[in-house]
C-alpha positions in Angstrom: 0.0 0.0 0.0 1.3 3.4 -0.9 1.5 5.7 2.1 -0.7 8.8 2.0 1.5 10.7 4.5 5.0 9.9 3.4 6.1 10.2 -0.2 7.8 7.0 -1.4 6.9 4.9 1.6 5.2 1.6 0.7 3.6 -0.8 3.3 4.5 -4.3 2.1 3.4 -6.5 5.0 -0.3 -7.1 4.2 -0.7 -10.5 5.7 -3.9 -10.9 7.8 -1.8 -12.3 10.7 -1.3 -10.4 13.9 2.0 -8.7 14.1 4.3 -9.7 16.9 4.2 -6.5 18.9 0.4 -6.7 19.0 0.3 -10.1 20.7 -1.1 -10.6 24.2 -2.0 -7.0 24.9 -5.2 -5.3 26.0 -7.6 -4.1 23.4 -9.7 -1.0 22.6 -12.1 -0.3 19.7 -11.7 2.6 17.4 -13.6 4.1 14.5 -11.8 4.8 11.2 -13.6 5.7 8.0 -16.9 4.7 9.8 -15.5 1.2 10.4 -15.3 -0.2 13.9 -11.9 -1.9 14.3 -9.4 -2.8 17.0 -6.2 -0.7 16.9 -2.8 -2.1 17.6 0.1 -0.5 19.4 2.6 1.8 17.5 4.7 -0.2 15.0 8.3 0.7 15.8 9.4 0.0 12.2 7.9 3.3 11.0 9.1 5.7 13.8 12.1 6.6 11.6 9.5 8.1 9.1 8.0 10.2 12.0 4.9 8.2 11.7 2.8 6.4 14.4 1.5 3.4 12.4 -1.2 1.2 14.1 -2.4 -2.0 12.5 -6.1 -2.4 12.5 -8.0 -5.7 13.2 -11.5 -7.1 12.9 -13.5 -9.1 15.4 -11.6 -12.3 14.3 -8.2 -10.8 15.2 -7.3 -10.5 11.5 -5.5 -7.5 10.2 -7.7 -5.5 7.8 -5.6 -2.3 7.4 -3.6 0.3 9.2 -3.8 3.9 10.5 -0.9 6.2 9.9 -0.6 9.3 12.1 1.9 12.1 11.8 4.1 11.7 14.9 4.3 15.5 15.3 0.7 16.2 14.7 -1.5 13.1 15.3 -4.6 14.9 14.0 -3.1 14.4 10.6 -3.9 10.8 9.8 -5.1 8.4 7.1 -6.5 4.9 7.3 -5.4 2.4 4.6 -7.3 -0.9 4.0 -6.7 -4.4 2.6 -8.9 -5.1 -0.4 -9.7 -8.3 -2.3 -7.1 -7.8 -5.1 -3.5 -6.5 -5.0 -4.1 -3.4 -7.2 -7.0 -2.1 -5.2 -4.9 -2.6 -2.0 -1.8 -1.0 -3.5 -3.6 2.1 -4.9 -6.3 2.2 -2.2 -8.9 2.2 -4.9 -11.7 -0.4 -4.8 -12.5 0.4 -8.5 -9.6 -1.8 -9.5 -11.2 -5.2 -10.5 -10.1 -8.5 -11.9 -11.1 -8.9 -15.6 -11.7 -12.6 -15.0 -9.4 -13.2 -17.9 -5.8 -14.4 -18.0 -3.0 -13.2 -20.2 -3.2 -16.5 -22.2 -6.7 -15.5 -23.5 -5.0 -12.5 -25.3 -2.5 -14.7 -27.2 -2.9 -16.4 -30.5 -2.5 -20.2 -30.5 0.9 -19.8 -32.2 2.2 -17.4 -29.6 0.9 -19.6 -26.8 2.6 -22.7 -28.3 5.9 -20.8 -28.7 5.8 -19.8 -25.0 4.7 -23.2 -23.9 7.8 -24.7 -25.6 10.0 -22.4 -23.5 8.1 -23.1 -20.3 6.8 -19.5 -20.4 10.2 -18.2 -19.1 10.4 -15.4 -21.6 6.8 -14.3 -21.7 7.6 -10.8 -20.5 10.4 -10.4 -23.1 8.2 -11.7 -25.9 5.6 -9.1 -25.0 8.2 -6.3 -24.8 9.1 -6.9 -28.5 5.6 -6.0 -29.5 5.4 -2.9 -27.3 3.5 -4.5 -24.4 4.7 -4.4 -20.8 3.4 -6.9 -18.3 3.3 -5.4 -14.8 2.8 -7.1 -11.5 2.4 -5.3 -8.2 6.0 -6.1 -7.2 7.2 -4.1 -10.3 5.3 -1.1 -9.1 6.9 -1.4 -5.6 10.4 -1.7 -7.0 10.6 -0.4 -10.6 12.8 -2.7 -12.8 15.4 -1.6 -15.3 15.1 -2.5 -19.0 18.0 -3.9 -21.0 18.4 -3.0 -24.7 20.8 -4.8 -27.0 23.1 -2.3 -28.7 23.3 -4.4 -31.8 19.8 -5.8 -32.5 17.7 -3.5 -30.3 16.0 -6.4 -28.5 14.6 -5.5 -25.1 14.6 -7.6 -21.9 13.9 -7.2 -18.2 16.9 -9.4 -17.4 20.5 -8.8 -18.4 21.2 -10.9 -21.5 24.3 -13.1 -21.6 24.6 -13.4 -25.4 24.9 -9.7 -26.4 26.0 -6.3 -25.2 23.1 -4.4 -23.7 22.7 -1.1 -22.0 20.3 -0.6 -19.1 18.0 2.3 -18.3 15.0 2.9 -16.0 11.9 1.6 -17.6 9.6 4.3 -19.0 6.0 3.0 -18.5 4.6 5.5 -20.9 6.4 3.9 -23.8 4.4 0.7 -23.6 0.9 -0.6 -23.7 0.4 -1.9 -20.2 -1.2 -5.1 -19.0 -1.7 -5.3 -15.2 -1.7 -8.8 -13.9 -1.0 -10.8 -10.7 1.4 -13.7 -10.2 -1.2 -16.1 -11.7 -1.4 -14.0 -14.9 -4.9 -12.8 -14.1 -5.5 -9.4 -15.7 -6.7 -6.4 -13.7 -8.1 -3.0 -14.8 -9.8 0.1 -13.4 -13.1 0.4 -15.5 -13.9 3.6 -17.4 -10.5 5.2 -16.7 -9.1 5.2 -20.2 -5.5 4.2 -20.8 -3.9 2.8 -17.6 -0.5 4.0 -16.6 1.3 2.8 -13.4 1.5 4.8 -10.3 5.0 6.1 -9.6 5.7 5.9 -5.9 8.6 8.2 -6.1 6.4 11.0 -7.5 3.5 10.5 -5.1 2.1 13.6 -3.5 0.5 12.7 -0.2 -3.1 13.7 0.5 -3.1 14.8 4.1 -6.5 15.2 5.7 -6.3 17.7 8.6 -9.1 17.5 11.1 -9.6 18.6 14.7 -8.5 15.9 17.1 -11.9 15.7 18.6 -13.3 14.4 15.3 -10.6 11.9 14.8 -11.9 8.6 16.2 -14.7 7.6 18.4 -15.0 4.3 20.3 -18.1 2.2 20.1 -19.1 3.2 23.6 -19.0 6.9 22.7 -16.0 8.5 24.5 -13.4 10.1 22.2 -9.9 8.7 22.0 -7.1 11.3 21.7 -5.1 10.8 18.5 -1.8 10.5 20.4 -3.0 7.5 22.5 -1.4 4.2 21.4 -3.6 1.9 23.5 -5.5 -1.0 21.8 -4.9 -4.1 19.9 -6.2 -7.4 19.1 -9.0 -9.1 21.1 -7.7 -12.2 22.7 -9.7 -15.5 22.8 
């Protein structure tokens, strides 16, 4: 998930499992984005970013998102959520949906057979030669380089052994983009025109600023101050 408060920060740990520092502690219920959740203690891994990051849990003690608060001004905060597919989670946009198609449905029989004979190892490079770039969420988190042969001009996402190639940062705008997951299922955001990847390095955070009294409210009614780090996972 791309952070909303810190440019370039990406939250990669999106397992539903309880994080270690939230085990066996008392619990309180908080309200974020009109959702009642249990809020964990401050995650020490993000203090260097001057953030108070709390993982959020449901009634089954599964992580469902996080709340990031500015350490210097806790009234500046944003809740981020886990969604059903990787692109909706990464972009925090539920409009991203699976197309219920795979990459293979886009290939001709001849192209599919050629890739099958090579155990699909060069599928990304084959697509590159026709101006198409296959993108997975991991490529958006850490943008790869592209290698171009100085002799034949062939492009590859891995450094070739058989020819001299120069590398350069990949320019997403130069390709037609297919967004897919590790199972080659295709994703898209409907009615949004030509898709281009999000560049984490250029992200401008959207920082909601609200009075601390409006920040969160427990299920029982009393307001929790934004700086309080109480709460966690309900124990069996």
